[in-house]
C-alpha positions as CSV (number, residue, x, y, z in Angstrom):
1,M,122.3,-44.7,-89.8
2,T,119.0,-43.1,-88.9
3,G,118.0,-40.5,-86.3
4,S,119.7,-39.2,-83.2
5,R,122.2,-41.5,-81.4
6,R,121.3,-40.6,-77.9
7,A,119.8,-42.4,-75.0
8,R,118.6,-41.8,-71.5
9,V,118.3,-44.8,-69.2
10,E,117.2,-45.0,-65.6
11,R,117.4,-47.9,-63.1
12,A,116.2,-47.9,-59.5
13,T,116.6,-50.8,-57.0
14,K,116.8,-51.1,-53.3
15,E,120.6,-50.8,-53.7
16,S,121.0,-48.0,-56.1
17,D,119.4,-45.3,-58.2
18,I,121.1,-44.6,-61.6
19,V,120.5,-42.2,-64.5
20,V,122.7,-42.2,-67.6
21,E,122.5,-39.9,-70.5
22,L,124.6,-40.6,-73.5
23,D,125.2,-39.0,-76.9
24,L,127.5,-41.1,-79.2
25,D,128.1,-38.1,-81.5
26,G,129.2,-35.7,-78.7
27,T,132.5,-34.0,-78.1
28,G,133.6,-35.5,-74.8
29,V,131.5,-33.4,-72.4
30,V,131.3,-35.6,-69.3
31,H,129.6,-35.1,-65.9
32,V,129.9,-38.1,-63.5
33,D,128.8,-38.4,-59.9
34,T,128.5,-41.9,-58.5
35,G,129.6,-41.3,-55.0
36,V,132.7,-43.4,-55.7
37,P,135.4,-40.9,-56.6
38,F,137.9,-43.2,-58.4
39,Y,135.1,-44.7,-60.4
40,D,134.0,-41.2,-61.4
41,H,137.6,-40.6,-62.6
42,M,137.4,-43.8,-64.7
43,L,134.0,-43.1,-66.3
44,T,135.1,-39.5,-67.0
45,A,138.2,-40.9,-68.8
46,L,136.0,-43.3,-70.7
47,G,133.5,-40.7,-71.9
48,S,136.2,-38.2,-72.7
49,H,138.4,-40.5,-74.7
50,A,135.4,-42.0,-76.5
51,S,134.3,-38.4,-77.4
52,F,130.9,-39.2,-76.0
53,D,128.7,-36.7,-74.2
54,L,128.0,-38.6,-71.0
55,T,126.2,-37.7,-67.8
56,V,126.0,-40.2,-65.0
57,R,124.2,-39.6,-61.7
58,A,124.1,-42.4,-59.2
59,T,123.3,-42.9,-55.5
60,G,123.8,-46.2,-53.8
61,D,124.5,-48.0,-50.6
62,V,128.2,-47.0,-50.6
63,E,128.2,-47.1,-46.8
64,I,128.2,-50.9,-47.2
65,E,130.6,-51.0,-50.2
66,A,131.0,-49.5,-53.7
67,H,130.3,-52.8,-55.5
68,H,126.5,-52.3,-56.0
69,T,126.8,-48.8,-57.3
70,V,129.7,-49.6,-59.6
71,E,128.0,-52.7,-61.0
72,D,124.6,-51.1,-61.4
73,T,126.2,-48.1,-63.2
74,A,127.9,-50.4,-65.6
75,I,124.5,-52.1,-66.3
76,V,122.8,-48.8,-67.1
77,L,125.8,-47.5,-69.1
78,G,125.7,-50.6,-71.2
79,Q,121.9,-50.3,-71.7
80,A,122.3,-46.7,-72.8
81,L,125.0,-47.6,-75.3
82,N,122.9,-50.4,-76.8
83,E,119.9,-48.0,-77.0
84,A,121.9,-45.1,-78.5
85,L,123.3,-47.4,-81.2
86,G,119.8,-47.9,-82.6
87,D,119.7,-49.9,-85.8
88,K,123.5,-49.9,-86.1
89,K,123.4,-48.9,-89.7
90,G,126.5,-47.2,-91.1
91,I,128.8,-47.9,-88.2
92,R,132.3,-49.3,-88.5
93,R,131.3,-52.1,-86.0
94,F,134.9,-53.1,-85.1
95,G,137.4,-51.1,-83.0
96,D,140.6,-51.6,-81.1
97,A,143.1,-49.6,-79.3
98,F,146.4,-49.9,-77.4
99,I,146.8,-47.5,-74.5
100,P,150.2,-46.9,-72.7
101,M,150.2,-45.3,-69.3
102,D,153.8,-44.9,-68.0
103,E,154.9,-48.5,-67.3
104,T,151.6,-50.0,-68.3
105,L,150.2,-51.1,-71.7
106,A,146.6,-52.2,-72.2
107,H,144.6,-53.2,-75.3
108,A,140.9,-53.4,-76.0
109,A,139.0,-54.7,-79.0
110,V,135.2,-54.3,-79.6
111,D,132.7,-55.9,-82.0
112,V,129.3,-54.3,-81.9
113,S,127.9,-57.7,-82.8
114,G,124.7,-58.0,-80.8
115,R,126.2,-61.0,-79.2
116,P,127.4,-60.2,-75.7
117,Y,130.8,-61.6,-74.8
118,C,133.7,-60.5,-72.6
119,V,137.3,-61.7,-72.3
120,H,139.4,-60.0,-69.6
121,T,142.9,-61.1,-69.1
122,G,146.4,-60.1,-68.1
123,E,145.9,-58.2,-64.9
124,P,148.6,-59.0,-62.3
125,D,147.4,-61.2,-59.5
126,H,147.9,-58.4,-56.9
127,L,145.0,-56.5,-58.4
128,R,142.6,-59.0,-56.9
129,H,143.6,-57.6,-53.5
130,T,144.2,-53.9,-54.2
131,T,142.2,-51.0,-52.9
132,I,142.5,-47.6,-54.4
133,A,141.8,-45.3,-51.5
134,G,142.0,-41.6,-51.3
135,S,138.4,-41.1,-50.3
136,Q,135.9,-42.5,-47.8
137,V,134.5,-44.8,-50.6
138,P,137.5,-46.8,-52.0
139,Y,137.5,-48.6,-55.3
140,H,138.5,-52.3,-55.2
141,T,140.3,-53.2,-58.4
142,V,139.0,-56.8,-58.3
143,I,135.8,-55.3,-59.8
144,N,137.5,-54.2,-63.0
145,R,136.7,-57.5,-64.7
146,H,133.1,-57.3,-63.5
147,V,132.6,-53.8,-64.9
148,F,133.7,-54.8,-68.4
149,E,131.7,-58.0,-68.3
150,T,128.6,-56.1,-67.2
151,L,129.1,-53.4,-69.8
152,A,129.5,-55.9,-72.6
153,S,126.5,-57.9,-71.6
154,N,124.2,-54.9,-71.4
155,A,125.6,-53.2,-74.5
156,R,125.3,-56.4,-76.4
157,I,128.9,-56.2,-77.7
158,A,131.9,-58.5,-77.7
159,L,134.6,-56.9,-75.7
160,H,138.2,-58.1,-75.2
161,V,140.4,-56.3,-72.7
162,R,143.9,-57.3,-71.8
163,V,146.8,-55.9,-69.8
164,L,150.1,-56.6,-71.6
165,Y,152.2,-55.4,-68.7
166,G,152.1,-53.0,-65.8
167,R,152.8,-52.6,-62.1
168,D,150.8,-49.6,-60.7
169,P,147.1,-50.5,-59.9
170,H,145.9,-47.0,-60.8
171,H,147.8,-47.1,-64.2
172,I,146.6,-50.6,-65.0
173,T,143.0,-49.8,-64.3
174,E,143.0,-46.5,-66.0
175,A,144.8,-47.8,-69.1
176,Q,142.0,-50.4,-69.5
177,Y,139.2,-47.9,-69.3
178,K,140.9,-45.6,-71.8
179,A,141.5,-48.6,-74.2
180,V,137.9,-49.5,-74.0
181,A,136.9,-45.9,-74.7
182,R,139.1,-45.6,-77.8
183,A,138.0,-49.0,-79.1
184,L,134.3,-48.0,-78.6
185,R,134.9,-44.6,-80.3
186,Q,136.2,-46.4,-83.4
187,A,133.6,-49.1,-83.4
188,V,130.5,-46.8,-83.2
189,E,132.0,-44.2,-85.6
190,P,130.0,-43.7,-88.8
191,D,131.7,-45.3,-91.9
192,P,131.0,-43.2,-95.0
193,R,131.4,-46.3,-97.2
194,V,128.7,-48.2,-95.4
195,S,125.0,-47.3,-95.6
196,G,123.4,-50.5,-94.1
197,V,124.1,-52.8,-91.3
198,P,127.8,-53.9,-91.3
199,S,127.1,-57.6,-91.4
200,T,126.8,-60.2,-94.2
201,K,123.7,-61.5,-92.4
202,G,122.0,-58.1,-92.8
203,S,121.4,-57.6,-89.0
204,L,123.3,-57.3,-85.8
């Protein structure tokens, strides 16, 4: 492992303007403002439970819908994660976590492989039609899958996320974000027994 494991990535389009700052060796200091309050809550949970220092600032066309801002933020977060990982030397590479949240149980597994792939399964059918309100900019849970697919693609990781069981849409969504956080924390953690790239090929 060489150098600082930090990244700052910006992305501006006609639909959104995103800045993400990420430190993989942080202590869980998180500041998130996307204009989508429930998504802020989820990204705060992700950064905190991964023990990353994470700052996210986003503005977007939320007056139309939150989709563009949520997706574009996942793009930039994934790019920041990939950049912060650098040469990937000395990391554990693999991570997984089960997270219970009341009646819900979710599981995530990560391989920092350099080969983007996402499997997302197990969400109850009603989450395709659920809106978590509580603000003027609601979060539609149908986008959960898209967030994880976008994150995996841009971070260049293999990510498997599954809901084993659950009823409450808030709990189901939050347990998944926390499971991803804990799996990422484990996967990017330095392994004192590994000095090079954790692959028999010699590269990731």
